[in-house]
N, C-alpha and C positions, 0 to 999 in steps of 0.2 A: 504495500499501500502506500499511495508517493506521501503519505502525509506526515508518515515515519521516517520514509529516507531521505533523510536533513541531514547537515555535513554534520550537529550538534548533536544527534544519536548515532550520530557513525561513530563520532568522537569517541565519547562516551562509551559504549557497547562494548568498540575496539579495545580503547584504556582499560575497561570492567578486564576485558581475558585477558590481556597482558598483565594487569597488578593480579588476577586470578592463578596463571601461570607463576608469577614468580613467587607468591604466599605457597602453595604448593614447593616450587624446588627450595625456601627455604625451609621451611618442615621439612624436607628429604634433609639434608643437612644437619636441622635441629637432629635427628633421629639417629644419628650418624654418630654424633659428634663426640661417642666410644669407639665406635670401629672402628679398627689396626688399617692402617691401608689407603682413607674415606680419604677424596679431594673433596673440601668444596666446589659446589656451580654454583652461577649466577647467571641472572639473568639479567643480559642485556638490549638496553634500548634507544637507545641514551639519543637523540639526536634527529630522529628519526621523525618526527612530528615536523619539526623545521624543516624537513627534505621535504614531504607532502604541499609545504604552504607557497603557496607564491607568489609571485613579491605583492601582488596588491592588499597582501593578507589575508588572504581567501585560500580555502582546503582544497588540492581537484578532488575533481570529483569519485576517483579511484583510490582512496583512501587509503591503506592499508599497513599497520601499524608493523612489520614483521620485525623479528628478532631470533639474536640469537642469546644459545646456552652454550658457557663455555666452562669448561675445568677447569681450575688453579694447582696449575701441575710443581706452580714455585716455591708455595712457604711449604716446610715442613718443623711446624714447633710442635711441636710433640716425640715422644723417644718412638710412639707407637708408628708416628708417619700423619697424624692423621691432623687436617689443618684447620677444623673445625674448630673455630673461636665462637663459646654458645651465649657469651649475653653481646657481641655484636648483632646474630644470624641473629638473636630476640631481640635487639633493638630496630635492625632493619627488616624485620615481623611486623613491628608493633609499627611505623611506619610506613608499611601498603596496609597494612590492616584502614589506618588512618586513610592513605587513598583509595583504598574502595570507597570505603564508608564514606567523601568525600564526591567522590563520580555517581557513589547513589542518591545521594543527594540535588546532586548534577540532571538530572534525568528523573525521579520526582519532579524538580524545577522543573524541564517542557513539557511535563505528561499534569502537570497544572495547569501552564501556560496553555496549553490544546483547549481541558476543560474548564479553562474559563472562557478563550473563544467559543469554542461552541454552547455556551451559555449564556451567554453575555444577547443580550436584545437591540 
């Protein structure tokens, strides 16, 4: 339906998908904090939205917030060669949760505006 095929909806929808995936990866890292030889994984997508913006500030219709998952093999902070810092991962998870909440609030605002426009006489 064209009513929901707007840039705002696409950004929020794909942003939620990315943040959800990031949260899952962080949960895996936390769950494996005591697993020998486990290497921390990260979701990298910085700058991708910026690449999708046109010069005039509008977003291209074919918006796709692709991202990459990479594994950190460069640090081995523990004797068992596990590089998960639980405190850092928990802080990242909390930050990701706040971003998910903000995106959900944005989506709810979009629905409220549509509902208001439909009921205005």
